[in-house]
N, C-alpha and C positions, 0 to 999 in steps of 0.2 A: 641221726649221727651214726647209729649202728649200721645203716645201709652204706654210708660213705666209708666207714671202717672196713666193712665187708668187701666193698669194691676195691679199695686200696690194698687190702691184705691178699685178695684173690689175684690182683695184678702182680704183686710181689712174688707170689707162688708161681704164677705162670711164667714170669720173667726168669725166675731161678731155674725152673725146669726146662725152659726153652723147647727145643724139638726132641729132647731125650725121651720124653714120655707122651707123645702126642695122643695116643689112644687111651691114656689113663687120665680121666677128667678130675678136676679139682672138686672136692665135695663142698660146694658153696654153702650148703645148709649147715654143715659143721662150723664153717667159718662164721656164718651169720649168727649161729647160736652162741658162739664165744663172744662175738661183738655185742650181741644183745645182753648177755650176762654181764659183760664189762660195763656197758652204759647204765645198767640197772644197779651196779654195785657201788661200794663206798669209794673206790679209787677214781671213779669217773668225775664226780663234781669238781674236785680241785684242779684236775687236768683240763677240764672244759673251761673252768673259770680262768685259768692261765691263758688258754687259747683266746678266750673272749677279751681278756685285758690287752693282749697283743693286737687283736683286730680293732678294738676301740682306740687303742693308742695310735694306730695307723690312721684311723679316720679322724679322730679329734685332736691328735697331737701336732706338734710343730713339724712341718715338712722337713725331711732330712735329705741330704745329698747321698748318693750311693745306696746300698741296700736294695730293697725291693721296689723303691720308687713308686711308679704308678701301678704296680702289681700288688693287689690285695690278696695276701696269702696267709694260710695258717699251717703250722707244722704239726702233722699228725704222728710223727715218730714217737713222742712220749706215750701216746695212747696205745700205739701198736706194740710198744715195749712192755706193756703191763703183763703180769704173769698169766692172766687168763688168755690173752691173745698169744703170748709166747708159747704156751702149751700147744696150741694148734699150729702155729708157724714153724716151731721146731720139728714137728712131725713131717714137715715138708722140707726140712733143712734150709729154712729161710732165716737170714739175719736181717733185721730191720736196719736201714741206713741211719746214720747219725741224724739226718734231717730228711723229712719227707714233706716238702712244701706243696700244699694243694691250693690252687687259686679259688677264691670265693667268687661266686657268680655275680657278675655285674652286667646288666643288660644295656647294650647300646640303644639308642644314640646318645644317652646321657651317662657316660661312664663316671664312676666315682674316682676322685683323685686323692692321693695322700694329703692329709691335713685339710681337706675340703671343709670340714665342719669345725675347724679350729676356733673360729670366731664364736661359735655357739658354746664351746667348752669354756671360754674365758669371759663370756659376757657376764657382767655383773660383778666381776672381780676388780674392776677399776683399771685393768690393763687395756681394755678396748673402750674407746670413747664412743658409745652408742647414744644416739639421741634419746632423750627421756620423753615419755609421753606426757602431754600436758593434760592436766585434769582441771576441768571447770566445775565450779559449784553450780548445782542445779537451782534455778530460780523457781520459787513457788508462787 
């Protein structure tokens, strides 16, 4: 997760700087150190849990029209807005956008679709009529 945050933060810095400072490289080790400190700190678990709930809701929830549809994404903006990340980003005069949706990797040829595992989420709750296995008594 720290590597992904480093990649996204570095991209935001590069985007902000544009061609203004082409010879002045971004110190990715500083960005990575901030991301690693953030992911090891107390602010990370609740934000990661929130992102995880969104991802699981997309996969196991009822398919919805509109929104991200078949695009399985997670918003990293709340993580990049943490004070440890902001300290580094503000040094580059970067403002994190309100949302920064990052697609989760899905390998073709079998892409995952929104709500694809919905039946598994509701199995056993009585809302899906799944055939029950027959159990036979063993003969001695």
